[in-house]
C-alpha positions, -999 to 999 in steps of 0.1 A, spaced: 414 -238 153 379 -246 166 371 -269 195 357 -296 173 392 -300 158 407 -307 193 409 -344 202 391 -355 233 394 -335 265 356 -329 266 355 -318 302 381 -291 296 364 -279 264 331 -274 283 348 -256 311 365 -231 287 333 -225 267 315 -218 299 340 -193 311 338 -174 278 300 -175 277 296 -162 313 323 -136 309 344 -152 337 377 -154 320 408 -155 343 434 -130 330 462 -155 333 458 -192 327 483 -221 327 475 -251 305 496 -280 319 499 -314 301 524 -338 286 533 -338 250 506 -348 226 476 -343 249 464 -312 231 473 -282 253 485 -261 223 455 -271 202 431 -263 230 448 -229 237 443 -220 200 407 -230 200 401 -210 233 419 -180 219 397 -180 188 365 -183 210 376 -154 232 384 -131 202 350 -140 186 329 -134 217 345 -100 223 343 -89 186 317 -68 169 322 -89 138 327 -126 148 327 -138 112 356 -116 102 374 -124 134 370 -162 127 386 -158 92 416 -138 107 422 -163 134 419 -192 110 449 -177 91 466 -170 125 469 -134 115 445 -117 139 461 -84 152 450 -91 188 464 -127 189 500 -127 199 525 -156 202 557 -162 221 576 -195 218 612 -208 222 636 -197 194 673 -195 188 696 -183 160 696 -201 126 709 -194 91 684 -165 87 684 -150 122 719 -144 134 713 -125 166 686 -114 191 661 -141 180 625 -134 189 592 -150 180 582 -123 155 611 -132 133 597 -168 129 560 -161 125 558 -175 90 573 -208 101 552 -208 133 520 -205 114 530 -234 92 539 -254 122 505 -248 139 486 -258 108 507 -289 102 516 -300 137 493 -286 163 502 -316 185 539 -313 178 566 -309 205 596 -286 210 619 -309 190 595 -309 160 594 -271 162 631 -266 164 635 -291 136 611 -271 114 633 -240 117 665 -259 111 680 -257 146 673 -292 160 710 -292 173 703 -262 196 680 -255 225 652 -230 222 647 -202 247 622 -175 255 646 -146 263 644 -112 279 643 -97 244 611 -116 238 597 -104 272 604 -68 262 585 -73 229 555 -88 248 554 -58 271 554 -34 242 527 -52 223 503 -55 253 506 -19 264 490 -10 231 452 -9 229 432 -37 214 431 -34 176 394 -45 174 383 -33 209 379 -68 223 402 -92 240 440 -93 234 454 -128 238 490 -135 245 498 -172 241 532 -183 254 540 -219 243 565 -240 263 565 -213 290 590 -233 310 616 -222 285 614 -186 298 647 -177 314 648 -159 348 653 -125 332 623 -130 309 602 -143 337 610 -114 360 603 -89 331 568 -104 326 559 -109 363 543 -74 369 524 -76 335 510 -110 343 500 -99 378 483 -67 366 477 -70 328 461 -41 308 423 -42 304 409 -72 284 444 -88 281 445 -126 285 476 -146 291 475 -183 280 507 -201 291 512 -236 278 536 -259 295 547 -295 297 566 -290 329 552 -264 353 579 -271 379 604 -252 356 582 -221 357 591 -197 386 566 -198 415 558 -161 414 544 -166 378 526 -199 386 509 -184 416 493 -157 394 479 -182 369 448 -204 371 460 -238 362 442 -264 340 456 -299 340 452 -320 309 452 -358 312 467 -380 286 443 -387 257 423 -419 259 431 -448 236 396 -445 221 401 -408 214 434 -415 195 418 -443 176 389 -421 165 413 -393 155 435 -417 134 405 -432 117 389 -398 107 421 -378 100 445 -405 87 419 -428 71 432 -458 90 411 -489 97 400 -493 133 424 -522 138 454 -503 125 444 -473 145 440 -493 177 474 -509 173 490 -475 170 469 -459 198 480 -487 222 516 -478 216 510 -440 219 506 -437 257 480 -410 253 502 -389 230 487 -380 196 521 -367 184 537 -400 192 508 -418 174 516 -398 142 553 -405 145 546 -443 149 523 -441 118 550 -423 97 579 -442 112 601 -412 111 638 -417 105 647 -409 141 630 -441 153 652 -464 132 683 -443 141 675 -446 178 670 -483 175 704 -487 158 721 -466 184 705 -485 213 713 -519 199 749 -510 192 751 -497 227 736 -528 243 758 -552 223 790 -532 233 778 -531 270 775 -569 271 809 -574 255 826 -548 277 826 -569 309 861 -581 314 872 -568 280 889 -535 283 893 -533 245 855 -529 241 856 -498 262 869 -480 232 838 -490 213 817 -473 240 839 -441 238 833 -440 200 796 -446 205 794 -418 231 812 -395 207 787 -402 179 757 -395 201 774 -363 214 776 -350 178 738 -349 175 717 -320 189 706 -319 225 670 -323 216 679 -354 196 698 -367 226 668 -361 249 645 -379 225 670 -408 224 671 -411 261 633 -412 261 634 -440 236 659 -459 258 635 -456 288 607 -470 266 629 -499 253 638 -510 288 602 -509 299 591 -530 270 618 -556 278 607 -557 314 571 -563 304 581 -591 281 603 -606 308 574 -606 333 550 -623 308 530 -594 297 534 -597 259 500 -581 253 515 -548 264 546 -551 242 543 -531 210 580 -525 201 588 -539 167 625 -543 161 639 -538 126 675 -547 133 684 -582 120 696 -608 145 683 -588 175 654 -605 193 637 -587 221 628 -620 237 664 -628 241 672 -594 256 642 -593 280 656 -616 307 684 -592 314 659 -565 324 642 -573 358 634 -561 392 670 -563 403 682 -536 379 653 -517 363 652 -491 390 689 -483 387 687 -482 349 657 -459 350 674 -436 375 706 -433 355 687 -426 322 666 -399 340 698 -384 355 714 -383 321 683 -366 307 685 -340 335 721 -332 328 716 -330 290 688 -305 296 712 -284 316 739 -283 289 762 -309 304 790 -324 283 771 -350 263 802 -372 255 810 -375 292 773 -380 302 768 -408 277 801 -425 284 794 -425 321 759 -439 314 775 -467 293 799 -477 320 770 -480 345 748 -498 321 775 -524 315 774 -532 353 736 -531 355 730 -556 327 751 -582 344 732 -579 377 714 -611 385 677 -611 395 672 -618 432 649 -649 436 616 -641 454 613 -659 487 
């Protein structure tokens, strides 16, 4: 991928080009940014530039990198077992799928990646087996005599054993070896690794950048593109999902509305509690990545209801497909008196799901609390 294919982030592009041009390339860099802002796409473009400037034949290098098959470009990313890989999963066993993913979804997230290899019901990990492979690769000499680039995507998924295994190598890498670590959550990377990396922080994409990308790449009209960009919150991956209205969105909406309706009926009606138990069991059957995506959807739904309740309809983009559910009727139940508690419980649930908590218990507990919160009255001002 070349820099002109990376959306926005002009300041970071210029900085990276300058480091390569002047030969001042930090040996370990950390690209930090939320989903859909372009950290992975930028890392690919930067890796291509580094390999080209250090090559005796830039044109041949460009062709190899374009196919993601350059012998001095290495990848590590979260993996797990699937129907084809039964044990000791490492990135090299998934390179064909990874190349397809990078070409088709360079702004994709971890859920998209795991879905593409048929393991959306599991959590991906960068294990010590992976770290051992990285060490072996990087101790070899550069194939073409220039830079060797090791790109670690979703570096926060390295477990402690893998992190400790790589620590010395990141601190003192072999000659002309560049580490590019890409992360959405730097707080989950151990401090001893973070302190050895030069961090670059990526802002969310501007609405205009997303509009331009949708117009040129998806052939949308500017009005259509702007409507989607307004909903995307600086996340190009989210913009594409909105455009394609993937099945998860409708499923999440149905889950959410079933949940809300049961929560309203549950007050003073013990029989309805069984409905919430059934609902929690259904969500628990889905994969953890799906559960995390659903909780994110819930946070967004409540924010949209709050904006509508406080007379900011121009910021409301949610379009409900479910018959006989009107966001305007739901909005008055989301207000300053309960939104902080709702947000806290949703984020707590997300935290526990990420740490392999029992999903059925987590969602049932959340349901019980939500039932109380939705019946909290807004405290009058003054």
